[in-house]
N, C-alpha and C positions, 0 to 999 in steps of 0.2 A: 462448258462445251467439251465434248469428248475428244480425247487426243487421237490425232491421225494414226491409223493402223500401219505398222511397218510392213513392207513386201518382203522383208529378209525372212528366210525360214527360222522357225524358232525350235525350241527344244534340243535335246542332244544332238540330233542329226543336223540341225542349223548350226550349232556351235561347231561341230565337227567340220562342216563345209567352210566355215568361216576362218578356221585356224591355218595360219600360213604354212604350219608344218604339214597337215594333212592335205592342204591345197597342192603343195608340191608332190607329195606321195601319189594323191589320186591323178594329177596332170601326168606325171611321168609314166605311172601305171597305164594310164589311158593311152598313151603312145605306144607303149609295148603291147597293150592288149589289142590295139588296131591291127598292128603287124601279125602277132601270133595268132589272133582269131582268124584272119584271112588265111594264114598259113595252115591253122588247123582245120578249117573247113575245106581247103583244097586237099589236105591230107586224108581227111575222112572220106571225101568222095573218091580218092584214089584207092583208099583202103577197100571201100565197098565194091567199087568196080573189080580190084584185083581179086577180092574174096569171090565174087561171082564168076569171074573168068577162070580163076585156077581151081576153086573147089577148096574144101577145108584142108585137106592133108597138103596139097601143095602151096596153099596160102601159109601153112605152118612153116613150110621150108623158106619161104620168102622172108618170114620173120626171123628165122634162125640167120640167114645170110646178112640181113641188115643189121640185127643186133650184135652179132659176131664181131663186126667192124668197129662198131660203136663202143662195145665192152673193152677190145684191145686199145682202142684210143684213149679211154678214160682210165684204163690200167696204168698208162705211162704219163698221163696228165697230171699237172701240179695245179689244176684249178687256178690258172693265172688270172682270170677275171677278178677273183676276189682280192688277190695281191695287188693288182693294179688300182682297184678302187680303194685299198687301204693305204698303200704308199704313195701313189700319185696324189690322192687327196691330201695325204699328211705334208709332203714336200710343197704342194701347191699353197697350202694354209700358211706354210712357213716363209713364203716368199722365195722358195728355191726352185725356179724352173729348171735349172741344169740337172738337179737331182731327180725332179719329177721326169724329165726326158730320159735320163739314163735308167730309172726304175723301169719305165715302159720299155725301153730298148732290151733290158735285160730280161724281162718277162717274155717278150716277143722272140728273143733268141732261144730262151730255155723252152718255150712252147713249141717253136719250129723244130727243135731237136727232138723233142718227144713225139711229135707227129711223124718225123720220118722213121724213127724207131718203130712206132706202132705200125706204119705201112709195111715195113720189113717184117714184122712179127706176122701180120695178116697173110701176107705171101707165103711165109715159111710154114704157118700153122694151117693153112687152107686145106690141104689134103686130109689133116686129121679132123677138122671141123665137119668137112662133108662126110666123112665116114662114121664118126662117132656122134655127132649132133644131128646132121640131116639124114644119117644112115643110107647114104648113097654117094659113093666115091666120085660119081659122074660131076657132081656139082662143085667140085673144087675150083674150077675156073671162074665160076660165078662168085665164089667168095673173094677170089683176087681181084676181079673187075669191080665189084662194089667198093672194096677196100680203097680204091683209087680217090674216093671222096676225101679221105685223110690228107692227101696232098694239097686239096683246095682249102683244108681247114688249117693250114699251117699255123696261122696266128689268130684265129677266130675267137678264142676265149679272151686273149689279151686285148683285141680290138673292142670287143662286147664291153669290158671293163672300162676302157678308156672313154667310150662313148656315154657310159652310164655316168662316170664321174663328171664329165663336162655337160651333163644334162641334155644330151642329144638322143633322147628316148624316142625322139619324134617319128563211041563204041568201036572197039579195036580187036582185030582177029590176031591175037598175039599169044605167046607162051611165057614162060617164067624169064626167059633171057629179056624180052622187051619190058617187062615190068621192073625187072632190077635196073635196067638203063633209066627208066623214068624216073625211079626213086633216086637214083645217083644224080641225075641232072637237077632235081630240085635241091639236094644237099649242096651241090657245088655252087649253083647260083647263089645261095644264101651266103655262104662262106665269103665267096668274092666279094660281094656287095658290102658285107659287115667289115671286111678287112680294109677295102678301098675307102670306106666311110672314116674309119679311124686314122688312117694314114693322112687324109685331108685335114682332119681335125687337129691331129698332132702338128702339122705343119702351120696350121692357123695360129695354134697357141705358142709353138715354142720356135717357130721359123723353119724355113725349108730344109735347112740343114741339121735338124735336130737329131737325125740318125747317126750323125758323126759325134755326138756327145760321148765321151769316154765313160766306160762303165765304172771307172774309179771314181767319178763324181758322186757316186752314192756313198762313199766314205765307209764310216763305221757302222753304217746300217745295213751293210751287206749280209753280215751274219744273222742279224735279226730277220731280214727278208727271207734268207734261205730256211731258217727254222720255221717260219710262218708258212713257206710253201710245202715243205716236208711233211708238216703237220696236217694242212688241209688235204694234201696228197694221201696221206695214210686214212684219213677219215673218208675221203672219196672212193678209195680203193676198197675198203670194207663195205661202204654202202654199194658199191658196184657189185661186189660179190654176193651181197644178201638180197638187194633189192631190185637192181637194174639188169641183172643177167638170168632173170628167171626163165626167159624163153630158152636159153642154152641148157639150163638145169632140166627144164621139161624135155627137151629134145633128147638129151642123155639118158634121163632115167625113165621117160615114158615113150612118146612117140610124136612124130611131126603133126598128126591129127589133133592130140591134145594141145600142142602149141598153136595150132589154128584156132581152137575154142578160145584159148586164153589171149590170143592176139586180138581177137574182137573185143573181149572184155576190156583189155587196156585201151583200145581204140575209143571204146565209149566212155570210159573214165577220164578222158581228156576233157569231156564236157564239165567235169568238176575242177580238174587241174588247171587248164589253160587260162581261165580268168583269174585266178589266184597267183599263179606263177609270177607275173610281172611285180606283184607286191613284195615278194622277196628280195629282190635287188633294190627296189626304191626305198623300201622301208630300212634296209641295211645302210644304204647311203645317209639317210637322214639319222638313224639311230647312232651311227659311227661319228657323225659330227656333235651330236648332243653329249655322248659318252666323253668325248674329248674336252667338253667344257664342263663337265660334271653337272648337267642340267637334267637330274634324275626325273623330275616332274614331267619333263617333256618326253623323257624316253618311255615313262610308264604311260603316257598320254598316247604315244605312237603305237606302242604295243596293243593296249586297250581298244583303241580305235580300229587299227588294222583287223585285230581279231573279230571285232563287231561287223565290219564291212564283209570279211571273208565268211564269217559264220551265217550271216543272213543269206548270202548266195548259195553257200555250199550245202546247208540243210534243206533249203528249198529244192535244189536241184537233186539232191539224194532222194527226197520223198517223190519227186517226180519219176526218177528211174526206178523206183520200188514199184510205182504204179504202172508204169507205161514202159518198163525196161523189155519186156518181151517183144513189143512191136519194134522197139529200137533194134534189137538183136536181129529181128526178122529182115532188116535192110540188108544185112551181108548174106541172108539166105536162111531158109528153114532148117538147114542141116545143122546149123549152129546151136539150135535149140534141143533140149534145155541146158546144155552144159555151159554155154557162155552166160545165160542169165543167172544160173546158180552161183558161178563164180564171181558175177558182178555183185550180187546181194551180198556176199561174204566180204568183198572189199570195200563195200560202201562204208561199213563202220570204220575200219582203219583210216580210209582216205579222208572221210570227213574230220577225223581228229586232227590229221597232220595240216588240213586245209585251215581249219580254225586257228591253229597255233603254228602258221606257216614260218614263223620266225624263231622257231625253237632251237635251231642250230647257229644261225649266222649271228645272232646277238651276242654269244659267247665270245665271238672273234674279238670285237673291240672292247669287251670286257677283260681281255687278258688271259682268256682261259680257252685257246684253240685246241688244247689237248684233251679237254673234257668229252667233247662230242666223240673223239676217237675211241676213248674208254667205254663209254656207252655203247658205241655201235659195235666194238669189239665183243662185248658181252652179249649183245643181242645177236650179233653175227652167229656167235657159236651155237646159241640155242637155235636159231633159224635153220642153219645147215643140217643139225641134228634132225630137226622136225621135217625137212626137206627130204632126207633119205628115208624117214619112217613114213611119211604121207603121200609123197607124190607117186612112187611106184604103184600105190594102191588106188589113189584117188584122182590121178592126173591134174587137170586144170583146178578143180576144187580144192585139192590138197595145197597146191602152190598158192591159191588165194588165202587160205587158212593162215599159212605161214606168213605172207606178207602183211596181211591185216594185223596179226598179232605182233610182228615187228614194228609196224607203224605205231601202235598203241603204246608198246612198251618204251620206245625211245621218246615219243613224244611226251609222255608223262614225266620220264626221267630229266629230259632237257628243259622242260618248261620249269619244273620244280627247281633246278638248279639255277636257272637265269634268273628267276624271281628272287631266290635267295641271295644270289651275288648282287643284285640290284640293291637289296635291303642292306647288305654288308657294307657296300661301298658308300651307300647314303650316310652311314653312322658317324664317320669322322667329321663331316660337314656339320652334323646336328650337335655334335659332343659339346662345342664351346658354349652354345645357348643354354645348356643343362648344367653348367658349373657356376 
């Protein structure tokens, strides 16, 4: 008599779905994806409406204004989300809730200070940004107005990190001024909601008076936390200068029109990036735990499985954009063709690579090598800045796409190689006794 057939999925996919590690990664990524996909859909609709309302050149000015505030904020940021995940997780695992609460408090205070500094810099630099990036001094007031969103983001990074650690992933006739205010409202609403959620979770875990925990409770870990924060800040700053501030480089070296073309390209690329981004934080959380217990087989499994999931989606979506990208660009308006589509084709290569190996930088943090991504990014940054000055004045948006795609490919190759090499190296001591 034949044995009854199991309804459970078989093969590599079935094993992956049944593995507890991947179940947590997929479940938590799903929570984040639900929120981020809704936000991305609203953002894309907002972007299409803004582009059709403003036209390509003024749409480029809008991009300069919004990116300017974000760049200044990230320039002063110490990426406190990663620090919270790392140290609150470590102290919680050691059964030291006072240290965990103090670590979150220290991160929140540091982030709040940096956010206030960022807003001051936005207001101070707004006239320069309007004159040299937007090429119109009359826009200075809008730079300052949009910068107010930084005040709502006082502790948003720390709050996000805390919620991740505790598994709480769960037609208008208007001009540029009205569109800027609409963008601002969305940013403020998100920051306030995520900050309130983290405050509630902290009180639930550590008691209503957790915020009175003295920072001295951190003890001798304070220096280690400071080095971690400084290292991730340097990496983030280098990434910011070379990867996340291209709209400003384009504004300075080309024109708002080219910025408009490039903004459409970046908006479309969110179709590739948004579904994968939740995997970064959820995989990091699980990998950090497995590295702490030196469970190298689980670390490899998480990285391999995550890349298979991301690769299956990313390569399919990239092929779709190659075939239908012209029609997608036309949603923003025919005036964005063919420039935005050309930039899209160039960027698909680099973006696909970093999507497949989305863990290429974060895994080195729990492996004890937070400085290595900084070094790689520094070398790649120098090359990219040189290429920007060479290509962008001549090629505009297409030139910027070439430099970013090359930056993605170079850094991904270097960091993936180093990560895998370091995992093999740290496996060796555990294997040595069996060979003697």
